[in-house]
N, C-alpha and C positions, 0 to 999 in steps of 0.2 A: 504492500500499498504506499510506503513513505517513500518506495525507490520511484514511481508513478508519478512523482509531485518533482521527482528531477528531469522527467524525459522532456525531450522538445515539445510534442505534442501541448501540453501543459504551459507553457511559454508564454502564447498568447491571452491565455487565462489568469494571467499573474505571474505565471513560472515561478509560483510555490506562495508567495506570502497571502494572496485572498485568502486560497484553497488552507494554508496553514492557520490562519486567524480563524476559518469557519473549523475546525477541527478543534482548535486551540478550547475553543469558547464552547463550541457544542458538545463534541466528545468529551470532555472534560471538565466540564462546567465552573473553568475557572478563568477568569473572575465572572459572577453573575450576578444579575440586580434582582435586588427582593419592591415589593410593592413600592410607590413612591416617597411613602411618608416613612421610609426605614433607610433611607440614601443615605449613606456615608459618604461616597466619592465617586470619582470619575477616573476608571481607565482609560489611560491613554496610551498608546505604543510610544515610548521614548528611546530604547535600547532593546538588541536584541541578544538574545545567550542561546550558544549551540550546546545540545545535550547529546553526546554518544550512545546510540543505544547499538548493542548486541544483536545482528538479525536475529538469531535464534533464541532469542529471549522474549519476540514477539510474538510466540503463541498465543499468551492469554489473549492479547489484544485481539488478535486475528478471532479468536473463538466469538469474542462479543461483535465481530462487525456489523454482520447481519442482522442482530439483535437490538441494536443500540439504532442501526437503521431505521427499522422498524419504530420503535420508542420516539424516536424524534418526528415521521411520518406523524403518528397520533397527535402530538402533543406540539406542536409548530403552528405559526400562524404567520403569515406573511402582512407585516402591515404597509412596506412598499418592497414588490418584486420586481427586479430589476429589467428595463426595457432593454431591446435591441440594441446592441453595441454600434454606435453611428462613427464615422469617418468625419472628419473634421478637415478643413482647408490649413488652420495654419495656429502657431501657438497661441494666440491669443482667443482664437474663437475657442481652442480649447481649456484657457482659463476660465472661458466664462461657462462655459458647461460642466467643468467638474468645481467650480467654484475656489479653483486654489490659482497662485502663481506659477503657469507653466515654466519650468526653466528648461533651456535645451541647450545641448554642451558644444561649444566652441571649436572643440576639438574634433568633430564629423563634418563634412562641407556636404556632402550631400542631403537630395531634401528627403525626409523621412513619409512614411507611412502614417498617420498620425488618427488615432483612433479614441474614442469615451465610452468606456463599459459602464453604464448607470449603478449607481450606487443599490442598496438593500437594507430593508428596515426589519429587522425579526426578533417576533418574540418567543418565546419557548416558557412554560410551566413546569418545574421541576417536581419529579413524583418519585421522592427519595426509594421509596421500598421496591419501584420498580427497578430502578438502575440499583441498589444491591441485589436485587435476585438476580440481575445479570450477572453482576459481579461474584456472586455465590456458587451460578450457573460453570462460571468460566474455572471454577476453583478458588476464586480469589478471594474467599470470603474474610481472608486479613485484610484486605483494605476497606476501609468506613469513613465516609464522608460525614461532615458534619450535619449535625440533624438540624441547625438552621438554614440550612437551604432547600428542605421539605417544603413545598409550597412557592416556593421564591417564582416571582412572574419573570423570566428572565428577558430581559432584549437589549440586540443587542446591532450598533449599527455601522456598516462598510459604504465609506463614500464614494462616489462617482472616481472611478480610474482611469488617469490615460497614459498611453503606450503609445510610444516612438517606435516604429522598427526600422532599422536600417538595413537594407538587402532581405530578400525572400527567406523570412526565419522558417517557412513550411519545410524548404527542400534545401536551403543552401548554410553550410557549414560556419560560415564568417558573419552571419546576419551578428548583429545587436540589437537586443530589446530594451528600451530605458523603460519602468513604470513609473509615476508616481500619483500619490493621493493623501488626501488630509488622514491624518490620523484616525484608526478605527478606534469608537471608545464603547464600553460596559461601563453601567453602575454596578458597584459594590455593594452586597447586602450587608445589612448590619451585624455585628457579629459574629461575620465569616472571618476566620483564620487564612487567608491566602496562600500563608506557608503549607498548613495542612492541605487545604486541595492542591496545591501543586505537589507534594510529596506523593497523593494518592495518585495522582498522573503519571508522576514518575513510575511507582510501582508498575503501574497497571503496562506500561511501556516497555520493561524488564528488567529495571533497576532496581537492586536489593533494596531493602529498607532502611539500612547503614547508608548506602550510596544515594537513594532519594533523600533521606532526611536530611543528608550533608551540602545535596546539591540547593537541595529549595532554603535553607538558612543562610545560602549566600547572593541571592538575589532578592529584588525589588519586586513582588510579584504584583505589585501596582501600575508599573508602568514596563513591563520587559514580557517581551514576548519571545517565550521558551519554543526554539526548533529542534524537534527531535531526528536525528538524523544518525541511520545503519552505518556503523562504522564500513561495512561493505562497497559502499553507497560516495567513497569519498571523503575528504579531510576539511576543516577550515580553521582560521584564526584571525585575529581582529586586526584590524586595519583600521590607521588614518585616513579619512576621507570625507573630504566635501567639508574643512575644516573642524570634523566632528569625528566621533568613534563608531565604527560600523564593522560588519563580520562580512569574511569573505571566505566564501565557498566554494570548492574545489569537488565537481562531480564527477566521477570515472564514467566511461561509456556501459551501459547497462546490457549493450550486446553486442555480440562479435561482427565485426567490418563495421559497427556507427563510428558516426562522428568522433573528433579529438574529443577531448577531455573540454568540458562546460565550466565556466565559472559566474559566480551568482554573489553581488556586493548590496547587501541591506543596509539601509543607515536611515537614520531620522533626522531633520535640519527642519527650525521652525515651523512644528507642527504637522510637516509633514514628510510619509515614508517614501521611500525612495528604494527601489530596487533595480540592477542591471544587468543582465545578462550577457555575455557573450563565448566564443570559442576560442579565443585570443588566446597573447602568455598574459599572466594575470596583473603584470604594470599598465599593459593597456588601457584596460577598466578604469583603474585607478586615475589614471590621466584623462581618462574620459569623465568621468565621475566628477575628478576637479575642477572640469572647463566649465560646468554646467555655470550659465547665466541667467 
């Protein structure tokens, strides 16, 4: 499942970030929203953290995949469903449609294909007993979610996203895809220990209780988007990009004869989340990102 996020066909649909946001917020229920009267604060993506996952340890997560799909279909309501992706003429038009100041890289001279993918607003009511039953069926009755989550009305918002495609990313190995959107946001319910929920998520993804507890204690769950990455899918490192800290993921080819290594940069600046995907050497992508105007 996680390997599919880094496959080329997913790049036009956000090259991982929007998909990861949905998985992080829906499948793991962290962080989530309660009723309006119980709001404590607002989760926004400020930084990224990658956690290495042993592929052999994903069995528990794979066991519950289909059951989670059914749970979500029973409990999800779309406040705003995304409309068709539209092609726009220039950065000014993209800025108007997405509600952000779209920035373009001066390091690339060719004219990109610009599209705007509509945002979404989704509500989910948490049924803790059903979730716990799914975990029990997967043999993970040791994973316990906070009782305060039960009955919480989860609402999360993913704003419109702008994609700038340089080259034909459907068939060319040397294309570049730049994606940008306002930070996704989620309200945090009163009384929820986000580190505890994050620890449960990490255990489901295959970390031991001790490993999950240590990792969960090292990050700020109110502002950090955690990206799970199987160890056989690639490697990652922190980098300085666009004047801020980001993360660079090197994804190995998944199939024999596939294109060369793919690189993905994630960073956040001034409440805008960026991702840059390319298939060249890693320093080239950082140069492109540093040239954003």
